[in-house]
C-alpha positions in Angstrom: 46.6 69.5 -6.9 45.0 71.0 -3.7 42.2 69.0 -2.1 38.6 70.0 -2.9 35.1 69.1 -1.6 33.9 66.2 -3.7 31.2 67.4 -6.1 29.1 64.4 -5.2 28.9 65.5 -1.5 28.9 69.3 -2.0 26.0 70.5 0.3 24.1 72.7 -2.2 24.0 69.7 -4.6 22.6 67.5 -1.8 20.0 70.1 -0.7 18.8 70.4 -4.3 18.1 66.7 -4.3 16.2 67.0 -1.1 14.0 69.7 -2.6 13.3 67.5 -5.6 12.4 64.5 -3.5 10.5 66.2 -0.7 9.4 69.8 -1.7 6.7 69.7 0.9 9.2 70.1 3.8 10.0 73.6 2.7 8.0 76.9 2.7 7.9 79.2 -0.3 11.1 81.0 1.0 13.0 77.7 1.4 12.7 77.5 5.2 12.3 74.1 6.8 8.9 73.2 8.2 7.5 70.9 10.9 5.2 67.9 10.3 2.1 68.2 12.4 -1.6 67.7 12.0 -0.9 65.6 9.0 0.9 68.2 6.9 4.1 70.2 6.7 3.6 73.6 8.2 4.9 76.0 10.9 8.5 77.2 10.3 8.5 78.4 13.9 11.4 80.6 15.1 14.2 79.6 12.7 17.5 79.0 14.4 20.6 78.9 12.2 22.3 75.5 12.0 26.1 75.2 11.2 27.9 72.1 10.1 30.7 70.7 12.2 32.6 69.9 9.1 33.6 73.5 8.3 31.3 75.8 10.2 29.1 76.5 7.1 25.4 77.3 7.6 23.2 74.5 6.4 19.8 76.0 7.0 17.6 76.8 10.0 16.0 74.6 12.5 12.2 75.3 12.6 11.9 75.7 16.4 8.4 75.5 17.8 6.9 76.9 21.0 5.1 74.8 23.6 1.7 75.7 22.4 2.3 74.7 18.8 4.0 71.4 20.0 0.8 70.8 22.0 -1.2 71.1 18.8 1.0 68.5 17.3 0.5 66.1 20.2 -3.3 66.6 20.2 -3.5 65.8 16.5 -1.1 62.8 16.7 -3.2 61.3 19.5 -6.3 61.8 17.4 -4.8 59.5 14.8 -4.0 56.7 17.2 -7.4 55.0 17.4 -8.0 54.7 13.6 -4.4 53.5 13.1 -4.6 50.8 15.8 -7.8 49.5 14.1 -5.9 49.2 10.8 -5.1 45.6 10.0 -1.6 44.3 10.5 -1.4 43.4 6.8 -2.1 47.0 5.9 0.4 48.3 8.3 3.0 46.0 7.0 2.2 47.0 3.4 2.6 50.7 4.3 5.9 50.3 6.2 7.2 48.1 3.3 6.3 50.8 0.9 8.2 53.3 3.0 11.3 51.1 3.1 11.1 50.6 -0.7 11.1 54.4 -1.2 13.9 55.0 1.3 16.3 52.5 -0.3 17.0 54.7 -3.4 17.6 57.6 -1.0 20.1 55.9 1.3 23.1 57.3 -0.6 21.7 60.9 -0.3 20.9 60.4 3.4 24.3 59.0 4.2 25.9 62.1 2.5 23.5 64.5 4.4 24.6 62.9 7.6 28.2 63.9 6.8 27.3 67.6 6.8 24.6 67.4 9.6 26.4 65.4 12.3 30.0 65.0 11.0 29.9 61.3 10.1 32.2 59.8 7.5 30.3 58.6 4.4 30.8 55.0 5.6 29.3 55.6 9.0 26.5 57.7 7.6 25.5 55.1 5.1 25.7 52.4 7.8 23.2 54.4 9.9 20.5 54.5 7.3 21.3 51.0 6.0 20.9 49.4 9.5 17.6 51.3 9.9 16.2 49.9 6.7 17.4 46.4 7.2 16.2 46.4 10.8 12.7 47.6 10.0 12.5 45.1 7.2 13.2 42.3 9.7 10.3 43.5 11.8 7.9 43.7 8.8 8.7 40.1 8.1 8.7 38.8 11.7 6.3 41.0 13.8 3.1 38.9 13.5 3.9 36.4 16.3 5.3 39.2 18.4 1.8 40.9 18.4 -0.2 37.8 19.4 -2.4 38.8 22.3 -1.1 42.4 22.4 -2.5 45.8 21.5 -0.8 49.1 20.8 -0.5 51.7 23.6 -1.6 54.7 21.5 0.8 57.5 21.0 4.5 57.0 21.4 6.9 60.0 21.8 10.5 59.9 20.8 13.3 62.1 22.0 16.8 61.0 20.9 20.3 62.3 20.7 21.8 63.3 17.4 24.4 60.5 16.9 22.2 57.8 15.3 19.1 59.5 13.8 18.2 56.5 11.7 19.4 53.2 13.2 18.1 54.3 16.6 15.4 57.1 16.2 13.8 56.4 12.8 14.1 52.7 13.2 12.2 52.9 16.5 9.5 55.1 14.9 8.9 52.6 12.1 8.6 49.7 14.5 6.3 51.6 16.8 4.0 52.5 13.9 4.2 48.9 12.6 3.0 47.7 16.0 -0.1 50.0 15.7 0.9 53.2 17.4 0.8 56.8 16.3 4.2 58.3 16.7 5.6 61.8 17.4 9.3 62.6 17.4 11.5 65.6 18.2 14.4 66.3 15.9 17.7 66.4 17.7 18.7 70.0 18.1 22.4 69.2 17.4 21.8 67.8 13.9 19.9 65.4 11.7 16.8 67.5 11.0 17.3 67.7 7.2 17.7 63.9 6.6 15.0 63.1 9.1 12.6 65.5 7.5 13.2 63.7 4.2 12.5 60.3 5.8 9.4 61.5 7.6 8.1 63.0 4.4 8.4 59.6 2.8 6.7 57.9 5.7 3.8 60.3 5.7 3.2 59.9 2.0 3.0 56.1 2.7 0.2 56.7 5.1 2.1 56.2 8.4 0.8 58.3 11.3 4.1 60.1 12.1 4.7 63.6 13.4 8.0 65.4 13.5 8.7 68.6 15.4 11.7 70.8 16.3 12.2 73.0 19.3 14.2 73.6 22.4 14.1 70.9 25.0 13.0 73.2 27.8 10.1 74.4 25.7 9.0 71.0 24.3 9.9 68.5 27.0 6.8 69.1 29.1 4.4 68.4 26.3 6.4 65.5 24.7 7.0 63.8 28.0 4.3 64.6 30.5 1.2 65.4 28.5 -1.4 62.8 29.4 -2.0 62.1 25.7 1.5 60.6 25.5 1.2 56.9 26.2 4.9 55.9 26.0 8.2 57.7 25.8 11.4 56.5 24.1 14.4 58.7 25.2 18.1 58.5 24.3 20.3 61.1 25.9 22.4 62.2 28.8 22.1 60.9 32.3 21.1 64.3 33.8 18.1 64.8 31.5 17.2 61.1 31.7 17.1 61.3 35.5 14.9 64.3 35.5 12.5 62.6 33.0 12.4 59.5 35.1 11.5 61.5 38.1 8.8 63.3 36.2 7.3 60.0 35.0 7.5 58.2 38.3 4.0 59.0 39.3 2.3 58.8 35.9 2.4 55.0 35.3 3.4 55.7 31.7 5.5 53.2 29.7 9.1 54.5 29.1 12.4 53.4 27.7 15.2 55.8 28.8 18.7 55.0 27.5 21.5 57.1 29.1 25.2 57.2 29.3 27.5 55.1 31.3 31.3 54.5 31.3 31.7 51.4 29.2 34.9 49.6 30.2 37.3 47.1 28.6 39.2 44.9 31.1 42.4 42.9 30.3 43.8 40.2 32.6 46.2 37.4 31.8 46.0 38.3 28.2 48.3 37.9 25.1 46.2 38.2 21.9 47.4 41.6 21.0 46.2 41.3 17.4 42.7 40.9 18.7 43.1 44.0 20.9 44.3 46.0 17.9 41.1 45.1 16.0 38.9 46.0 18.9 40.7 49.4 19.3 40.2 50.3 15.6 36.6 49.3 15.7 36.1 51.3 18.9 36.9 54.6 17.2 33.9 54.5 14.9 32.4 58.0 14.9 35.0 59.3 17.2 33.5 57.4 20.1 30.4 59.4 20.0 28.3 56.3 20.8 26.5 55.1 23.8 28.4 51.8 23.5 31.9 53.2 23.0 34.6 51.8 25.2 36.5 54.7 26.8 38.0 53.1 29.9 40.7 50.4 29.7 41.4 48.5 33.0 44.7 46.7 32.5 46.6 44.2 34.6 49.8 46.1 35.5 52.2 43.5 34.2 50.5 43.7 30.8 50.9 47.4 30.4 54.1 47.4 28.2 52.5 45.1 25.6 49.1 47.0 25.9 50.9 50.3 25.4 52.8 49.1 22.4 49.6 47.8 20.8 47.5 50.8 21.8 49.9 53.4 20.4 50.4 51.4 17.3 46.7 51.7 16.5 45.9 55.2 17.7 48.9 56.8 15.9 47.6 55.3 12.6 44.1 56.8 12.9 43.3 59.5 10.3 41.1 62.3 11.5 40.0 65.0 9.0 37.3 66.6 6.8 35.4 63.6 5.4 34.2 65.4 2.3 37.6 66.1 0.7 39.2 64.4 -2.3 42.2 65.2 -4.5 40.1 65.4 -7.7 36.5 65.4 -8.7 36.5 61.7 -9.7 38.3 60.4 -6.6 36.7 58.3 -3.9 36.0 59.8 -0.4 38.9 59.2 2.0 38.9 56.3 4.6 39.1 58.3 7.8 38.7 56.9 11.3 36.4 59.8 12.0 35.7 63.4 11.3 34.6 66.2 13.6 32.8 65.8 16.9 29.3 67.1 16.9 30.1 70.7 17.3 32.7 73.2 18.7 31.0 73.2 22.1 31.5 69.5 22.5 35.1 69.8 21.3 35.7 72.5 23.9 34.1 70.4 26.6 36.5 67.5 25.7 39.4 70.0 26.1 38.0 71.0 29.5 37.7 67.4 30.7 41.3 66.6 29.5 42.7 69.7 31.2 40.9 68.9 34.4 42.3 65.4 34.4 45.9 66.7 34.0 45.4 69.3 36.7 44.1 66.7 39.1 47.1 64.4 38.5 46.5 62.2 35.5 49.5 61.4 33.2 49.1 62.1 29.4 49.6 58.9 27.5 48.9 60.2 24.0 48.0 63.7 22.7 47.3 63.5 19.0 47.7 66.3 16.5 45.6 67.0 13.4 47.2 66.5 10.0 47.0 69.6 7.8 46.8 67.5 4.7 43.4 66.2 5.7 41.8 69.7 5.7 41.2 72.5 3.3 43.6 75.4 3.8 42.1 77.9 6.3 38.9 75.9 7.0 37.2 76.0 10.3 38.5 73.1 12.5 36.9 74.1 15.7 35.0 70.8 16.0 37.9 68.5 15.2 39.9 66.8 18.0 42.6 64.1 17.5 42.6 61.1 19.9 43.9 61.6 23.4 44.6 59.2 26.2 45.4 59.4 29.9 46.8 57.0 32.5 46.5 57.2 36.3 43.2 59.1 36.3 42.6 60.3 39.9 39.2 59.9 41.4 38.8 63.6 41.8 39.0 64.0 38.1 35.6 64.7 36.5 36.5 62.2 33.7 36.9 59.4 36.2 33.2 58.9 36.5 32.0 60.5 33.3 31.7 59.3 29.7 33.5 61.8 27.5 31.4 61.1 24.4 34.4 61.7 22.3 38.0 60.6 21.5 39.5 60.5 25.0 40.5 57.2 26.5 41.6 56.6 30.1 43.8 53.7 31.2 43.7 52.3 34.7 46.4 49.8 36.0 45.4 47.2 38.6 47.2 44.4 40.5 44.3 42.3 41.7 41.1 40.9 40.2 39.1 42.7 42.8 40.6 46.0 41.6 39.8 45.1 38.0 36.1 44.5 38.8 35.9 47.6 41.0 37.4 49.8 38.4 35.1 48.4 35.7 32.1 49.2 37.8 32.7 52.9 38.7 29.7 54.5 36.8 26.8 52.8 38.6 25.8 50.8 35.6 26.7 50.7 31.9 25.2 49.5 28.7 28.1 47.3 27.6 31.5 46.1 28.8 34.2 43.7 27.6 36.7 41.5 29.5 39.5 39.7 27.6 41.8 36.9 28.9 43.6 33.8 27.7 41.5 32.0 30.3 38.1 32.2 28.7 36.4 30.3 31.5 37.8 32.8 34.1 36.6 35.7 31.9 33.1 34.2 31.7 32.9 33.9 35.4 34.3 37.4 36.1 31.9 38.9 33.5 29.1 38.1 35.9 30.5 40.6 38.3 30.6 43.5 35.8 27.7 45.9 36.2 26.9 46.3 32.5 23.9 45.0 30.6 26.0 43.2 27.9 29.5 42.0 28.7 31.6 40.6 25.9 34.0 37.8 26.7 37.1 38.2 24.4 34.9 40.3 22.2 33.0 43.6 21.9 29.3 44.0 22.5 27.1 46.6 20.8 23.5 47.8 20.9 21.8 45.3 18.6 18.2 45.9 17.5 16.8 42.6 16.3 16.8 39.2 18.1 18.8 40.4 21.2 17.5 42.2 24.2 19.1 45.6 24.9 18.9 47.8 28.0 21.2 48.8 30.8 21.9 48.5 34.5 21.9 51.2 37.2 21.7 54.7 36.0 22.4 53.8 32.3 18.8 52.7 31.6 15.4 53.0 33.1 12.2 51.4 31.8 11.2 48.7 29.4 13.9 46.8 27.6 14.0 46.7 23.8 15.4 44.5 21.0 13.6 41.8 19.0 10.2 41.0 20.5 10.9 43.2 23.5 11.0 46.3 21.3 7.4 45.4 20.2 6.3 44.5 23.7 7.7 47.9 25.0 5.1 49.8 23.0 2.2 47.3 23.3 0.1 45.9 26.1 -1.2 42.4 26.8 -1.2 39.6 29.4 2.5 38.8 28.9 4.8 40.8 31.2 7.0 43.6 30.1 10.7 43.1 30.8 12.4 46.1 32.3 13.9 47.7 35.4 11.3 50.2 36.5 8.4 50.0 39.0 5.7 48.8 36.6 7.9 46.1 35.1 7.3 42.5 36.1 10.9 41.2 35.6 14.2 42.6 36.6 17.4 42.4 34.4 19.0 39.9 36.7 16.2 37.4 35.7 17.0 37.6 31.9 
C-alpha cells in the first residue's frame, strides 16, 4: 500500500492536543499569543509559518513590535526582586512541579518538533528528554552551587531553532531555579508551538518566565541592550553574535554568546575504521544542523583509500526522507538518519555553497540523491538535501572557512603533522574537535594544539550541560562559560570569579 502520514503524528491531531493542554496560548480565533506581563496576550502581526516536512502551514508566529516587547521586558524585570527573595526550597518545588507536568507531554513535544523544525521523532524526543533530565539534575544539585551567590535579576535568551529544549528551555529553567526572572524570544525558524506549550506549563507552576516572538531587527535592541536586561544568553550565527558582543562591550553586562565554528576531525596514523564508521553515523544526527557537528575531515594522505572506503560505506547507507511516513496506520515511524533541513532557504544556501566550492576547484567526493520511496508522491521536497562531500576544497571557496550547518562534508588531505594542525585550526576557534590515531599519547599531545574548546582523543566531543564546562575559543564563543556549576555562576554573582573569555571575566579558557 502507498505510504501515509502516521495518524499518531498527523499535525491537526497534535494541535488539538496542544489546545487541550494549554488553551491559554490561543486567542478566540485560534491565533497564537505571546506570554508577557504574566499572561498570554498580544497576537502581534501574525506571520504564516510553514513546515519543512512538506511545506504545509502550521499556524502563524505572533510577531511583536519593539514597543510591545519593551512592555514585556519592563514587566519581567518587575518580577525579579520578589522571585529572588523566594526561598531556594520553593524555587526547587516549583521547577520540580514544572518537570513533573512536562514528562507526560514529552511524546507530544517530540512529535511537534518533527513538524516545526524537521527532526525525526527520535531526535525530537531526545531534545525534550535531555531538557527534563538536565533540569532535574540541577534541582537536585544546585544548593551548593548557590552558596555565597545571588541572582543577577533578569536574564534574556535568544537562541537558534535547532535545540529549543535541551539548549533554550533547559537554560530558562536553570536560570529561574537560580533566582532570576527570565525572558526568551522564540526562534523565528521554528519551535514556537512546542515552546509555548512548555512556557504555559512553567507559568502555571509560578515560574517568572516570559516568551515573545518577533523579528530580530525589531526586538534585538530591547532584548539585548535594554538596561533592565542583566544577562544575555545567545546561541546563533557568528555575524549576529559579533554584533551583539560589540553592542555589549561597553555595558558591563553578563553574557554567554555561543556561535558557529568549523568543527574538525583529524586522522593520523590510524587504522580503527570500525570506530570511524560509528563516529560518522553519529555525526549525521539532525543532518549536521548542530553547533557541535563535525563537517571537516583532515586526513593523512596515505590513509585516504581506507578513509574513503569507510566514509562512502556509511554515507551511502544513510536514509533521508519524510520522518512522518509509515506503510500503514499501525506501523512504527521509520529510522531515518535525518529529515529536512530547517527550511527551503537553508537548502538553497547549501546548494550555493556546494556550487561555489565546485566552481573554485573542489572535487566532488559524493553527491547523494533522495529516495522517492521515502516521500509521499508529489510532496514538497524543497527543504530536503541528501549528503554531499568534497575533497580538495580551495581556500577561495566560501565553504573553506564556513560551517555549512547542513549535510555537506569537506575532506582535506595532508602530508605533515604541521599541516594537520593548521587545517584543523582554520576558523579562528571552534567549540569541539576530534583527533584519532593508533598512537593515543601522540594524539593527546597534538590535541593541545587544536583551537577548539573540547578536543576528543579517539572519540567525539559534544556540548554537555551538567558536570562539564562548555564554551569555545576564538570567535566561536564570547562571555561566561556554562555547564554544571558554571551555568549557575554565569547567571549569579558572588565573590567567586566567573570563568569566561570576555573583559569582565577573571579566568581565561587556557587556565581551565
